[in-house]
C-alpha positions as a Markdown table, in Angstrom:
| # | Residue | x | y | z |
|---|---|---|---|---|
| 1 | Met | 0.1 | 0.5 | 0.2 |
| 2 | Thr | 1.3 | 3.3 | -0.9 |
| 3 | Ala | 1.9 | 6.0 | 1.6 |
| 4 | Arg | -0.5 | 8.5 | 1.7 |
| 5 | Ala | 0.9 | 12.1 | 0.8 |
| 6 | Met | -0.6 | 15.4 | 0.8 |
| 7 | Val | 0.7 | 18.7 | -0.4 |
| 8 | Ile | -1.2 | 21.8 | 1.6 |
| 9 | Gly | -1.0 | 25.4 | 0.3 |
| 10 | Leu | -1.8 | 28.0 | 2.9 |
| 11 | Gly | -3.1 | 31.8 | 2.6 |
| 12 | Ser | -5.5 | 34.4 | 1.8 |
| 13 | Pro | -6.2 | 34.3 | -2.1 |
| 14 | Asp | -6.7 | 38.6 | -1.6 |
| 15 | Arg | -4.1 | 39.2 | 0.1 |
| 16 | Gly | -1.3 | 39.9 | -2.2 |
| 17 | Asp | 1.5 | 37.5 | -1.6 |
| 18 | Asp | -0.3 | 35.6 | 0.8 |
| 19 | Ala | -1.8 | 33.7 | -2.1 |
| 20 | Val | 1.1 | 31.9 | -2.9 |
| 21 | Gly | 0.7 | 28.8 | -0.7 |
| 22 | Thr | -2.6 | 28.6 | -2.4 |
| 23 | Ala | -1.2 | 29.4 | -5.9 |
| 24 | Val | 1.8 | 26.8 | -6.2 |
| 25 | Ala | -1.0 | 24.1 | -4.4 |
| 26 | Glu | -3.1 | 24.6 | -7.3 |
| 27 | Arg | -0.4 | 24.4 | -9.6 |
| 28 | Val | 0.7 | 21.2 | -7.9 |
| 29 | Arg | -2.9 | 19.5 | -8.0 |
| 30 | Glu | -2.3 | 19.9 | -11.8 |
| 31 | Val | 0.9 | 17.9 | -12.1 |
| 32 | Val | 1.2 | 15.5 | -9.1 |
| 33 | Gly | -1.0 | 12.5 | -10.0 |
| 34 | Asp | -4.4 | 10.8 | -7.5 |
| 35 | Asp | -1.5 | 9.1 | -5.0 |
| 36 | Val | -1.2 | 12.8 | -3.7 |
| 37 | Glu | -3.7 | 15.0 | -1.9 |
| 38 | Val | -3.8 | 18.7 | -2.5 |
| 39 | Leu | -5.2 | 20.6 | 0.0 |
| 40 | Thr | -5.8 | 24.9 | 0.4 |
| 41 | Arg | -6.7 | 25.9 | 4.0 |
| 42 | Glu | -6.5 | 29.8 | 5.2 |
| 43 | Asp | -6.4 | 28.8 | 8.6 |
| 44 | Pro | -2.9 | 27.2 | 10.3 |
| 45 | Thr | -5.3 | 25.6 | 12.9 |
| 46 | Ala | -6.9 | 23.2 | 10.4 |
| 47 | Leu | -3.2 | 21.3 | 9.9 |
| 48 | Val | -3.2 | 19.8 | 13.2 |
| 49 | His | -6.0 | 17.3 | 12.0 |
| 50 | Ala | -5.5 | 17.6 | 8.2 |
| 51 | Trp | -2.5 | 15.5 | 7.8 |
| 52 | Glu | -3.2 | 13.1 | 10.5 |
| 53 | Gly | -2.5 | 9.8 | 9.1 |
| 54 | Cys | -0.4 | 10.9 | 6.3 |
| 55 | His | 3.1 | 9.7 | 5.9 |
| 56 | Ala | 4.6 | 12.9 | 4.0 |
| 57 | Val | 3.7 | 16.2 | 3.8 |
| 58 | Val | 4.7 | 19.5 | 2.0 |
| 59 | Leu | 3.3 | 22.6 | 3.2 |
| 60 | Val | 3.8 | 25.5 | 1.1 |
| 61 | Asp | 3.0 | 29.6 | 2.8 |
| 62 | Ala | 3.9 | 32.8 | 2.2 |
| 63 | Met | 6.9 | 34.1 | 4.6 |
| 64 | Ile | 8.8 | 37.1 | 5.9 |
| 65 | Ser | 12.4 | 36.2 | 7.3 |
| 66 | Gly | 13.9 | 39.7 | 5.7 |
| 67 | Val | 15.7 | 38.0 | 2.6 |
| 68 | Ala | 14.6 | 39.0 | -1.2 |
| 69 | Ala | 11.1 | 38.7 | -2.0 |
| 70 | Gly | 10.2 | 35.1 | -4.0 |
| 71 | Thr | 13.2 | 33.4 | -2.7 |
| 72 | Val | 12.1 | 30.2 | -1.7 |
| 73 | Thr | 13.3 | 28.6 | 1.2 |
| 74 | Val | 12.7 | 24.9 | 3.0 |
| 75 | Cys | 12.8 | 23.4 | 6.1 |
| 76 | Arg | 11.9 | 20.0 | 7.2 |
| 77 | Ala | 10.0 | 19.2 | 10.7 |
| 78 | Gly | 8.4 | 15.9 | 10.7 |
| 79 | Thr | 9.0 | 13.7 | 13.4 |
| 80 | Arg | 12.1 | 12.9 | 12.7 |
| 81 | Asp | 13.4 | 16.3 | 12.5 |
| 82 | Pro | 14.3 | 18.6 | 15.5 |
| 83 | Ser | 11.7 | 20.7 | 17.3 |
| 84 | Leu | 11.1 | 24.2 | 15.4 |
| 85 | Pro | 12.7 | 27.1 | 17.5 |
| 86 | Thr | 11.0 | 29.5 | 19.4 |
| 87 | His | 11.7 | 32.5 | 17.1 |
| 88 | Ala | 9.4 | 30.3 | 14.6 |
| 89 | Phe | 6.5 | 31.1 | 16.6 |
| 90 | Ala | 6.5 | 35.1 | 16.3 |
| 91 | Ala | 2.9 | 35.9 | 15.9 |
| 92 | Ala | 1.2 | 38.5 | 13.6 |
| 93 | Gly | 0.0 | 40.3 | 16.4 |
| 94 | Arg | -3.6 | 40.0 | 15.9 |
| 95 | Gly | -4.0 | 37.5 | 18.8 |
| 96 | Gly | -6.5 | 34.7 | 19.5 |
| 97 | Ser | -6.6 | 31.7 | 16.9 |
| 98 | His | -4.9 | 34.3 | 14.0 |
| 99 | Ala | -2.2 | 34.1 | 16.6 |
| 100 | Phe | -1.5 | 30.5 | 16.5 |
| 101 | Gly | 0.5 | 29.9 | 12.8 |
| 102 | Val | 2.6 | 27.0 | 11.2 |
| 103 | Ala | 5.1 | 26.5 | 13.8 |
| 104 | Gly | 2.4 | 26.2 | 16.4 |
| 105 | Ala | 0.3 | 23.7 | 14.5 |
| 106 | Val | 3.5 | 21.6 | 13.8 |
| 107 | Glu | 4.8 | 21.6 | 17.4 |
| 108 | Leu | 0.7 | 20.7 | 18.5 |
| 109 | Ser | 0.8 | 18.0 | 16.3 |
| 110 | Arg | 4.3 | 16.3 | 17.4 |
| 111 | Thr | 2.6 | 16.4 | 20.9 |
| 112 | Leu | -0.4 | 15.0 | 19.9 |
| 113 | Gly | 1.1 | 12.4 | 17.6 |
| 114 | Thr | -0.7 | 13.5 | 14.6 |
| 115 | Leu | 2.7 | 14.8 | 13.2 |
| 116 | Pro | 3.5 | 13.3 | 9.9 |
| 117 | Glu | 7.3 | 11.0 | 9.8 |
| 118 | His | 7.9 | 14.1 | 6.4 |
| 119 | Val | 6.7 | 17.6 | 7.2 |
| 120 | Ala | 8.6 | 20.1 | 4.2 |
| 121 | Leu | 7.7 | 23.5 | 4.8 |
| 122 | Val | 8.4 | 25.0 | 1.5 |
| 123 | Gly | 8.2 | 29.1 | 2.5 |
| 124 | Ile | 8.6 | 32.3 | -0.7 |
| 125 | Glu | 9.2 | 35.2 | 0.7 |
| 126 | Ala | 6.5 | 37.9 | 0.5 |
| 127 | Ser | 6.9 | 41.6 | -0.7 |
| 128 | Thr | 3.4 | 42.6 | 0.8 |
| 129 | Leu | 0.4 | 41.2 | 2.6 |
| 130 | Thr | -1.8 | 43.8 | 1.7 |
| 131 | His | -5.4 | 43.3 | -0.2 |
| 132 | Gly | -4.5 | 42.9 | -4.0 |
| 133 | Pro | -2.7 | 40.8 | -6.4 |
| 134 | Met | 0.8 | 39.2 | -5.4 |
| 135 | Ser | 3.9 | 40.9 | -6.5 |
| 136 | Pro | 5.7 | 40.4 | -9.3 |
| 137 | Gln | 8.5 | 38.7 | -7.3 |
| 138 | Val | 6.2 | 36.0 | -5.8 |
| 139 | Thr | 4.5 | 35.7 | -9.1 |
| 140 | Ala | 7.8 | 34.9 | -10.9 |
| 141 | Ser | 8.9 | 32.3 | -7.7 |
| 142 | Ile | 5.9 | 29.9 | -8.6 |
| 143 | Asp | 8.0 | 27.4 | -10.8 |
| 144 | Asp | 10.8 | 27.2 | -8.3 |
| 145 | Ala | 7.8 | 26.6 | -5.1 |
| 146 | Val | 6.4 | 23.9 | -7.5 |
| 147 | Ala | 9.7 | 22.3 | -8.3 |
| 148 | Ala | 10.9 | 22.6 | -4.4 |
| 149 | Val | 7.2 | 20.8 | -3.8 |
| 150 | Cys | 7.8 | 18.0 | -6.3 |
| 151 | Ala | 11.5 | 17.7 | -4.6 |
| 152 | Glu | 9.9 | 17.1 | -1.5 |
| 153 | Leu | 7.6 | 14.5 | -2.6 |
| 154 | Ala | 10.6 | 12.5 | -4.3 |
| 155 | Thr | 12.8 | 12.5 | -1.0 |
| 156 | Ala | 10.0 | 11.4 | 0.8 |
| 157 | Gly | 9.8 | 8.3 | -1.5 |
| 158 | Val | 6.1 | 9.4 | -3.3 |
| 159 | Val | 5.8 | 8.6 | -7.0 |
| 160 | Thr | 4.6 | 12.0 | -9.0 |
| 161 | Lys | 3.4 | 12.3 | -12.4 |
| 162 | Gly | 4.3 | 14.8 | -14.8 |
| 163 | Gly | 7.4 | 16.8 | -16.7 |
| 164 | Gly | 8.5 | 20.0 | -17.6 |
| 165 | Ala | 9.1 | 23.3 | -16.0 |
| 166 | Gly | 7.7 | 23.6 | -12.7 |
| 167 | Thr | 6.2 | 20.6 | -13.1 |
| 168 | Cys | 6.6 | 17.1 | -10.8 |
| 169 | Ala | 8.8 | 14.7 | -13.1 |
């Protein structure tokens, strides 16, 4: 039996570069085949149960770390990886469940025993999170982010279909 795999795009489609997670997930959906479930979500609290029972998950989201807009960064956070560092828990300042971000979801899942063995976080550096379209730099990075997702699926042993630039081969 093939281990269950999932790609989750996080973000709000009307908040500038925050839409990149869902845009990448939709592109990935077109190329990975039926063995990979692809979801889009706006709220990280949904992650704790969404990925329960999966072997491999790739989570795609906008990030702000100070590097150039459009930069794609990958980090691993599965059961065999160390806990995320404390600075990863910086909240957006809105309070309530909105302050519960990706790092909180990962570490809560680790505690509850629902964290998959292979979790890769694919972050795309944002330029703007205000209402409106994605910035040109982030839009131009979508193919690189799709390639990173495909590479992480391959690393986890997930077979995908497709070919060509910005697709899973």
